[in-house]
PAMARDO-730030 format. One record per residue (C-alpha): y negated, x negated, z negated. Coordinates in steps of 0.25 Angstrom, whole numbers, always signed. Each point is the difference from the previous one (the first is absolute). Example, Ala and Ser with C-alpha at 12.3 -4.5 7.8 and 13.67 -1.06 7.14 Angstrom:
2
REC     yy     xx     zz
REC    +18    -49    -31
REC    -14     -6     +2
//
This chain:
402
REC     yy     xx     zz
REC   +187    -38   -254
REC    -13     +9     +0
REC     -1    +10    -11
REC     +2    +15     +3
REC    -12     +8     -4
REC     +2    +11    -10
REC     -4    +15     +3
REC    -15     +2     +0
REC     -3    -15     +0
REC     -5     +1    +15
REC     +3     -6    +13
REC     -7     -7    +12
REC     +3     +2    +15
REC     -7     -3    +13
REC     -4    +12     +8
REC     +1     +1    +15
REC    -15     -2     +2
REC     +2    -14     -6
REC     -7     +3    -13
REC     +7     -1    -14
REC     +3    +12    -10
REC     +3     -1    -14
REC     +6    +13     -6
REC     +1     +2    -15
REC     +4    +12     -9
REC    -12     +4     -9
REC     +4    +12     -8
REC     +8    +13     +0
REC     -4    +14     +4
REC     +1     +9    -12
REC     +4    +12     +7
REC    +11     -5    +10
REC     +3    -13     -8
REC     +0     -8    +12
REC     -5    -14     +1
REC    -13     -2     +6
REC     -3    -12     +8
REC    -13     -7     +6
REC     -1    -10    +11
REC    -10    -11     +2
REC     -2     -7    +13
REC     -5    -14     +4
REC     -1    -10    +12
REC    +10    -10     -7
REC    +12     +1    -10
REC     -8     -8    -10
REC    -12    +10     +0
REC     +9    +12     -2
REC     +8     -7    -11
REC    -13     -2     -8
REC     -4    +15     +3
REC    +14     +4     -5
REC     -2     -8    -13
REC    -13     +6     -3
REC     +6    +14     +2
REC    +11     -3     -9
REC     -9     -4    -11
REC     -7    +14     +1
REC    +11     +9     +1
REC     +4     +9    -11
REC    +12     -3    -10
REC    +14     +5     +5
REC     +1    +15     -2
REC    -14     +4     +0
REC     -7     +9    +10
REC     -6     -4    +13
REC    -15     -3     -1
REC     -8     -4    +12
REC     -3    -15     -1
REC    -13     +0     +8
REC     -9     +9     +8
REC     +4     -7    +13
REC    +15     +3     -1
REC     +5     +5    +13
REC     +5    +14     +2
REC    +14     +3     +4
REC     -4     +1    +14
REC     -7    -13     +0
REC    +12     -7     -7
REC     +9     +5    +11
REC    -10     -5    +11
REC     -3    -13     -6
REC    -14     -6     -2
REC    -10     +1    +11
REC     +2    -11    +10
REC    -12     -8     +6
REC     -1     +3    +15
REC     -2    -10    +11
REC    -14     +5     +2
REC     -3     -2    -15
REC     +5    -14     +0
REC     -8     -4    +13
REC    -12     +5     -7
REC     +3     -8    -13
REC     +4    -12     +9
REC    -13     +0     +7
REC     -8     +1    -13
REC     +7     -9     -9
REC     +8    -11     +8
REC     -9     -6    +11
REC     -9     -9     -8
REC     +4    -12     +9
REC     -4     +8    +13
REC    -13     +0     +8
REC     -9    +12     -1
REC     +1     +2    +15
REC    +15     -1     -1
REC     +1    +10    -11
REC     -8    +10     +8
REC     +9     -1    +11
REC    +12     +2     -9
REC     -7    +13     -5
REC     -1     +5    +14
REC    +14     -3     +4
REC     +5     +7    -13
REC     -9    +12     +3
REC     +3     +2    +14
REC    +15     -3     +1
REC     +7     -3    -13
REC     -4    +11     -9
REC     +1    +11    +11
REC    +14     -4     +2
REC     +5     -4    -14
REC    -10     +5     -9
REC     +8    +10     -7
REC    +13     -7     +0
REC     +5     -5    -14
REC     -1    -15     +0
REC    +14     -3     -3
REC     +5    +10    +11
REC     -7     -7    +11
REC    +11     -5    +10
REC     +0    -10    +12
REC     +3    +11    +10
REC    -13     +8     -4
REC     -8    -13     +2
REC     +7     -3    +13
REC     -3    +14     +5
REC    -15     -3     -2
REC     +1    -13     +8
REC     +8     +6    +11
REC    -10    +11     +2
REC    -12     -9     +0
REC     +7     -8    +11
REC     +2    +13     +8
REC    -15     +3     -2
REC     -2    -14     +7
REC     -6     -7    -12
REC     +1    -15     +2
REC    +11     -8     -6
REC    -11     -8     -8
REC     -6    +13     -5
REC    +14     +5     -5
REC     +3    -14     -6
REC    -13     +1     -8
REC     +3    +14     -6
REC    +14     -5     -3
REC     -6    -12     -7
REC     -9     +8     -9
REC    +11    +10     -4
REC    +10    -12     -3
REC    -10     -7     -9
REC     -3    +13     -7
REC    +14     +3     -3
REC     +4    -14     -3
REC    -10     +1    -12
REC     +7    +13     -4
REC    +14     -7     +0
REC     -6    -12     -8
REC     -5    +11    -10
REC    +14     +6     +0
REC     -5    +13     +5
REC    +10     -1    +11
REC    +13     -7     +1
REC     -2     -6    +14
REC    -11     +0    +11
REC     +4    +10    +11
REC     -9     -7    +11
REC     +9    -13     -1
REC    +10     +6     +9
REC     -9     +6    +10
REC     -1     -5    +15
REC    -14     -1     +6
REC     -3     -3    +14
REC     -2    -15     +4
REC    -14     -4     +1
REC     -3     -8    +12
REC    -12     -9     -1
REC    -11     +2    +10
REC     -1    -11    +11
REC    -11    -10     -3
REC    -10     +1    +11
REC    -11    -11     -2
REC    -11     -2    +10
REC     +4    -11    +10
REC    -10    -11     +3
REC     -6     +6    +13
REC     -2    +14     -8
REC     -7     -8    -12
REC    -10     -6    +10
REC     -3    +14     +5
REC     -2     +5    -14
REC     -9    -12     -4
REC     -9     +3    +12
REC     -2    +14     -4
REC     -2     -3    -14
REC    -11    -10     +2
REC    -13     +5     -5
REC     +6    +13     -6
REC     -3     +5    -14
REC    +14     -2     -5
REC     +3    -13     +8
REC     +1     -8    -13
REC    +10    +10     -6
REC    +10     -1    +11
REC     -1    -14     +3
REC     +2     -3    -14
REC    +12     +9     +0
REC     +6     -7    +12
REC     -1    -14     -6
REC     +4     +3    -14
REC    +11    +12     +1
REC     -7     +8    -12
REC     +6    +14     -2
REC    -11    +11     +3
REC     -2     +3    -15
REC     -1    -15     -3
REC    -10     -1    +11
REC    -10    +11     -4
REC     +2     -3    -14
REC     -4    -15     +1
REC    -12     -4     -8
REC     -9    -12     +2
REC     +4     -6    -14
REC    +14     -2     +6
REC     -6     -8    +12
REC     -1    -15     -4
REC     -8     -7    +11
REC     -1    -13     -8
REC    +15     -1     +1
REC     +3     +8    +12
REC     +9    +10     -6
REC     +2    +15     -2
REC     +6     +6    -13
REC     +7    +13     +3
REC     +1     +7    -13
REC     -2    +15     +2
REC     -1    +11    +11
REC     -9    +12     +1
REC     +9    +13     -1
REC     -2    +14     +3
REC     +8    +12     -6
REC     -1    +15     +3
REC     -3     +4    -14
REC    -13     +5     -6
REC     -7    -11     -8
REC     +9    -11     +6
REC     -4     +0    +14
REC     -3    -15     +1
REC     +4    -12    -10
REC     +3    -14     +0
REC    +15     -2     -1
REC     +9    -12     -2
REC     +7     -6    +12
REC    +13     +5     +6
REC     +9    -10     -7
REC    -10     -1    -12
REC     -2    -15     +2
REC    -14     -6     +3
REC     +1    -10    +12
REC     -9    -11     +5
REC     -2     -3    +15
REC     -7    -11     +7
REC     -4     +6    +14
REC     -5     -9    +11
REC    -14     -5     -1
REC     -3     +9    +11
REC     +2    +12     -9
REC     -9     -5    -11
REC    -11     -2    +10
REC     +1    +14     +5
REC     -1     +5    -15
REC    -12     -9     -2
REC     -7     +7    +12
REC     +4    +13     -5
REC     -5     -2    -14
REC    -14     -4     +5
REC     +0    +12     +9
REC     +4     +9    -12
REC    -11     -6     -9
REC    -10     +3    +11
REC     +4    +15     +1
REC     +0     +1    -15
REC    -14     -5     -1
REC     -5     +9    +11
REC     +7    +12     -6
REC     -6     -2    -14
REC     +3    +12     -9
REC     +8     +6    +11
REC    +11    -10     -1
REC    +12     +8     -5
REC    +10     -9     -7
REC     +5    +12     -9
REC    +12     -4     -9
REC     +4    -11     +9
REC    -11    -11     +0
REC     +1    -14     +6
REC    +10     +5    +11
REC     +1    -10    +12
REC     +2    +11    +11
REC     -8    +13     -1
REC     -7    +10     +8
REC    -14     -3     +4
REC     -6     +6    -13
REC     +9     -8     -9
REC    +10    +11     -3
REC    +15     -3     +0
REC     +9     +2    +12
REC    +13     +8     +0
REC    +13     -3     +7
REC     +0    +12     +9
REC    -14     -4     +5
REC     +4    -14     +3
REC    +12     +4     +8
REC     -8    +10     +8
REC    -10    -11     +3
REC    +11    -10     +4
REC     +5    +10    +10
REC    -13     +2     +6
REC     -1    -15     +2
REC    +14     +0     +7
REC     -5    +11     +9
REC    -12     -8     +4
REC     +8    -13     +3
REC    +10     +8     +8
REC    +12     -3     -9
REC    +12     +9     -4
REC     +1     +7    -13
REC     +2     -9    -12
REC     +0     +3    -15
REC    -10     -7     -9
REC    +12     -6     -7
REC     +4     -7    +13
REC    -12    -10     -2
REC     +8     -5    -12
REC    +12     -2     +8
REC     -9     -7    +10
REC     -4    -10    -11
REC    +14     -2     -4
REC     +5     -3    +15
REC    -13     -9     +2
REC     +4     -8    -12
REC    +14     -2     +4
REC     -4     -4    +14
REC    -10    -10     -6
REC    +11     -7     -7
REC     -2     +6    -15
REC    +13     +0     -8
REC     +6    +13     -5
REC     -3     -3    -14
REC    -15     -1     +2
REC     +0    +12     +9
REC     +7     +8    -11
REC    -11     -4    -10
REC    -11     +3     +9
REC     +5    +13     +4
REC     +4     +4    -15
REC    +14     +3     +3
REC    +10     +0    -11
REC     +9    -10     +6
REC     +1    -10    +11
REC    +13     +7     +4
REC     -7    +13     +3
REC    -11     -8     +8
REC    +11     -7     +8
REC     +8    +13     +2
REC    -13     +7     +5
REC     -4    -10    +10
REC    +13     -6     +3
REC     -1     +3    +15
REC    -12     -9     +1
REC     +7    -12     -6
REC    +11     +4    +10
REC     -9     -2    +12
REC     -6    -13     -6
REC    +14     -5     -1
REC     +3     +3    +15
REC    -13     -6     +4
REC     +4    -13     -8
REC    +13     +0     +7
REC     -7     +0    +13
REC     -9    -11     -4
REC    +11     -8     -4
REC     +7     +2    +13
REC    -12     -4     +8
REC     -1    -13     -9
REC    +15     -3     +2
REC     -1     +2    +15
REC    -12    -10     +0
REC     +8    -10     -8
REC    +13     +1     +9
REC     -6     +1    +14
//
């Protein structure tokens, strides 16, 4: 049976804001002869026990007058109101600064943007422990009414959930209010690769163009745009016919960090062995680049990114916006409908499946995190192949039985 505390020995309780309070009698008012108490606060019960123990060691003997124990002792008003609690805005600032060591720089900048534009204006002044699910759900519903895409809302939700999950782990909150929120269902965009006739039209337009090698390489390797413009010659091994994909050229909208070499999307370097046709294209492209570099002399402008495979005519690096715009101009010349630059990556995947590559090989070439994702993404292509296989078998059976 627990021992009952004697008068003046102190007590511990959990407050409504989820923090803990220890209250102890520290003296007697000589005028009123009333007991005077002091409260200490902490995030855990253990923390306040330690503070209460330290307070007991300092307090005056029984019957003495009250003496302030420290200069930061709370006033009566502060005691009644409790300690100043961290707000959601203060916690988000702390989280961005202290708890994202494992996150890429470009991603951190994106997080900062979402916090600044959406989360702090909505919840910045709310005490962290008082943030509730309906408050968060109201933000998501408003964003949906403003015609924000489900993927955009899911992205905001993911950032807030991650930040608050760390607050829960640190015991700043009892539970994560975003867990029970309902967000719009994200529907993946339909894969729209170029079919064989359209690819032929594009090849005709590309022939002899300045960026022919760039787009032909992309179609037959499936590199992401950032990987393509960040590819350096030391990663192209002509002797063994392989390309090492180990970085990408990234751009962020922040002064002093406009471009930089970043890690890959899944963080894993991969090696691809493209068709010899691609390596021949790259050999011719390297010879042409060396000729341009020699003619440019001191005007060759590699800047902070030397040895890039694909550059402007003066050697300076490309950016994804320029590459996408250039791709659109080639589509127009070929009389083809609009396609995203990313559709060239889809084109490579579909071509690989049609050529008979197994899903595991395609997954590794594409840099997907799992073969299941690759199969799910391009399942419709394998469905078509199964149907074609069925038709071939039917023709074979008909020949045998006729």
